MARFILUM-493969 format. One record per atom (N, C-alpha, C): atom name; x, y, z. Coordinates in Angstrom, 2 decimals. Last residue first. Layout:
<gukes>
GUKE  atom       px       py       pz
GUKE    CA        X        Y        Z
...
</gukes>
This chain:
<gukes>
GUKE  atom       px       py       pz
GUKE     N    -6.23   -71.34    26.32
GUKE    CA    -6.78   -70.41    27.11
GUKE     C    -6.24   -69.46    28.41
GUKE     N    -4.30   -72.08    23.17
GUKE    CA    -4.43   -72.58    25.03
GUKE     C    -4.94   -71.36    25.49
GUKE     N    -5.77   -73.29    20.20
GUKE    CA    -5.69   -72.11    21.02
GUKE     C    -5.82   -72.53    22.84
GUKE     N    -3.75   -75.66    18.63
GUKE    CA    -4.98   -75.22    18.99
GUKE     C    -4.50   -74.25    20.12
GUKE     N    -1.43   -76.20    16.96
GUKE    CA    -2.33   -75.50    16.29
GUKE     C    -3.52   -75.45    17.01
GUKE     N     0.07   -77.40    19.31
GUKE    CA    -0.23   -78.00    18.51
GUKE     C    -1.27   -77.65    17.37
GUKE     N    -1.03   -74.33    20.99
GUKE    CA    -0.05   -75.65    21.29
GUKE     C    -0.70   -76.47    20.17
GUKE     N    -0.94   -70.78    21.14
GUKE    CA    -1.21   -71.80    20.60
GUKE     C    -0.27   -72.87    20.54
GUKE     N     0.24   -69.09    23.01
GUKE    CA    -1.22   -69.18    22.75
GUKE     C    -1.51   -70.31    22.17
GUKE     N     3.02   -68.93    22.80
GUKE    CA     2.34   -69.21    24.17
GUKE     C     0.83   -69.55    23.75
GUKE     N     3.47   -68.52    20.26
GUKE    CA     4.12   -69.63    20.50
GUKE     C     3.36   -69.90    22.29
GUKE     N     2.41   -65.92    19.89
GUKE    CA     1.74   -67.13    19.14
GUKE     C     2.48   -68.55    19.82
GUKE     N     4.24   -64.64    21.22
GUKE    CA     2.72   -64.47    21.76
GUKE     C     2.32   -65.69    21.22
GUKE     N     6.96   -65.14    19.56
GUKE    CA     6.36   -65.30    21.27
GUKE     C     5.18   -65.41    21.60
GUKE     N     5.79   -63.97    17.37
GUKE    CA     5.81   -65.26    17.62
GUKE     C     6.05   -65.72    18.84
GUKE     N     5.35   -61.24    17.95
GUKE    CA     4.26   -62.14    17.79
GUKE     C     4.80   -63.36    17.75
GUKE     N     7.96   -60.68    18.45
GUKE    CA     7.17   -60.35    19.66
GUKE     C     5.98   -61.27    19.30
GUKE     N     9.04   -60.80    16.03
GUKE    CA     9.69   -61.79    16.81
GUKE     C     8.58   -61.70    18.17
GUKE     N     8.05   -58.98    14.47
GUKE    CA     7.51   -60.39    14.36
GUKE     C     8.26   -61.32    15.32
GUKE     N     9.10   -56.58    15.94
GUKE    CA     7.51   -56.88    16.35
GUKE     C     7.07   -58.48    15.47
GUKE     N    11.40   -57.00    15.21
GUKE    CA    11.07   -57.31    16.46
GUKE     C     9.80   -57.55    16.68
GUKE     N    11.15   -56.62    12.23
GUKE    CA    11.78   -57.88    12.92
GUKE     C    11.77   -57.96    14.18
GUKE     N    10.56   -53.84    12.31
GUKE    CA     9.55   -54.84    11.82
GUKE     C    10.06   -56.20    12.25
GUKE     N    13.07   -52.54    13.40
GUKE    CA    11.61   -52.67    14.27
GUKE     C    10.61   -53.78    13.56
GUKE     N    14.57   -53.37    11.36
GUKE    CA    14.75   -53.97    12.63
GUKE     C    13.94   -53.77    13.41
GUKE     N    13.90   -51.95     9.13
GUKE    CA    13.74   -53.32     8.98
GUKE     C    13.83   -53.79    10.41
GUKE     N    11.65   -49.12    10.20
GUKE    CA    12.75   -49.97     9.94
GUKE     C    12.71   -51.06     9.79
GUKE     N     8.31   -48.86     8.72
GUKE    CA     9.51   -48.50     9.79
GUKE     C    10.47   -49.29     9.40
GUKE     N     5.72   -49.33     7.49
GUKE    CA     6.36   -48.10     7.38
GUKE     C     7.34   -47.94     8.65
GUKE     N     4.05   -51.61     7.18
GUKE    CA     5.82   -51.78     7.40
GUKE     C     6.18   -50.62     7.05
GUKE     N     1.38   -52.63     8.53
GUKE    CA     2.30   -51.35     8.01
GUKE     C     3.34   -51.52     8.19
GUKE     N    -0.95   -55.36     7.71
GUKE    CA     0.17   -54.70     8.64
GUKE     C     0.72   -53.66     7.81
GUKE     N    -4.33   -56.73     8.10
GUKE    CA    -3.45   -55.81     7.19
GUKE     C    -2.18   -55.35     8.24
GUKE     N    -5.52   -60.13     8.10
GUKE    CA    -5.08   -58.47     8.66
GUKE     C    -4.23   -57.88     7.77
GUKE     N    -8.27   -62.17     6.92
GUKE    CA    -7.14   -61.81     6.93
GUKE     C    -6.82   -60.25     7.71
GUKE     N   -10.92   -62.57     6.29
GUKE    CA    -9.88   -63.82     7.09
GUKE     C    -9.06   -63.09     7.23
GUKE     N   -11.50   -60.63     4.39
GUKE    CA   -12.41   -60.97     5.78
GUKE     C   -11.59   -61.86     6.61
GUKE     N   -10.80   -60.37     1.95
GUKE    CA   -10.05   -59.83     2.85
GUKE     C   -10.70   -60.35     4.48
GUKE     N   -12.87   -60.96    -0.06
GUKE    CA   -11.90   -61.71     0.29
GUKE     C   -10.53   -61.42     1.22
GUKE     N   -12.93   -57.46    -0.99
GUKE    CA   -13.59   -58.79    -1.11
GUKE     C   -12.51   -59.85    -0.85
GUKE     N   -11.27   -54.91     0.62
GUKE    CA   -11.71   -55.72    -0.77
GUKE     C   -12.43   -56.77    -0.04
GUKE     N   -10.64   -53.75     3.09
GUKE    CA    -9.71   -53.29     1.69
GUKE     C   -10.09   -54.41     0.59
GUKE     N   -12.07   -54.43     4.99
GUKE    CA   -12.35   -52.73     4.49
GUKE     C   -11.11   -52.66     3.35
GUKE     N   -11.09   -56.93     5.85
GUKE    CA   -12.35   -56.44     5.20
GUKE     C   -12.37   -55.72     4.67
GUKE     N    -8.57   -57.03     7.43
GUKE    CA    -8.62   -56.99     5.96
GUKE     C   -10.16   -56.71     5.14
GUKE     N    -8.36   -55.03    10.35
GUKE    CA    -8.86   -56.14     9.77
GUKE     C    -8.66   -56.07     8.03
GUKE     N    -4.87   -54.18    11.35
GUKE    CA    -6.36   -54.05    11.29
GUKE     C    -6.93   -54.94    10.38
GUKE     N    -2.56   -54.57    14.21
GUKE    CA    -3.20   -55.05    12.79
GUKE     C    -4.41   -54.61    13.02
GUKE     N     0.24   -53.42    16.34
GUKE    CA    -0.96   -53.40    15.86
GUKE     C    -1.45   -53.67    14.51
GUKE     N     1.88   -55.01    18.64
GUKE    CA     2.26   -54.69    17.53
GUKE     C     0.15   -54.57    16.91
GUKE     N     2.46   -55.74    21.49
GUKE    CA     2.58   -54.24    20.94
GUKE     C     2.69   -54.37    19.32
GUKE     N     1.54   -58.08    22.25
GUKE    CA     3.17   -58.03    21.68
GUKE     C     3.13   -56.48    21.14
GUKE     N    -0.44   -57.37    24.23
GUKE    CA     0.50   -58.25    24.50
GUKE     C     1.66   -58.17    23.88
GUKE     N    -2.12   -55.36    23.02
GUKE    CA    -1.87   -55.64    24.54
GUKE     C    -0.66   -56.27    24.65
GUKE     N    -1.88   -56.25    19.61
GUKE    CA    -1.64   -54.64    20.44
GUKE     C    -1.52   -54.95    21.95
GUKE     N    -3.08   -58.79    20.31
GUKE    CA    -1.52   -58.55    19.86
GUKE     C    -1.31   -57.19    20.24
GUKE     N    -5.35   -58.25    21.52
GUKE    CA    -4.71   -59.12    22.31
GUKE     C    -2.98   -59.04    21.46
GUKE     N    -7.16   -57.36    19.88
GUKE    CA    -6.46   -56.38    20.51
GUKE     C    -5.62   -57.29    21.12
</gukes>
């Protein structure tokens, strides 16, 4: 829910899409290229704040 709340990007768990999807997420790309690029920019900002040197920062 953090991605949705803070980055305004929705993701779904990968597990319902078959074996091997348990540790993955699914994204829908049914939008314009500029909107998709904005979403990845927001995720980059979120992850840059949440992770430092590969570790989650509370």
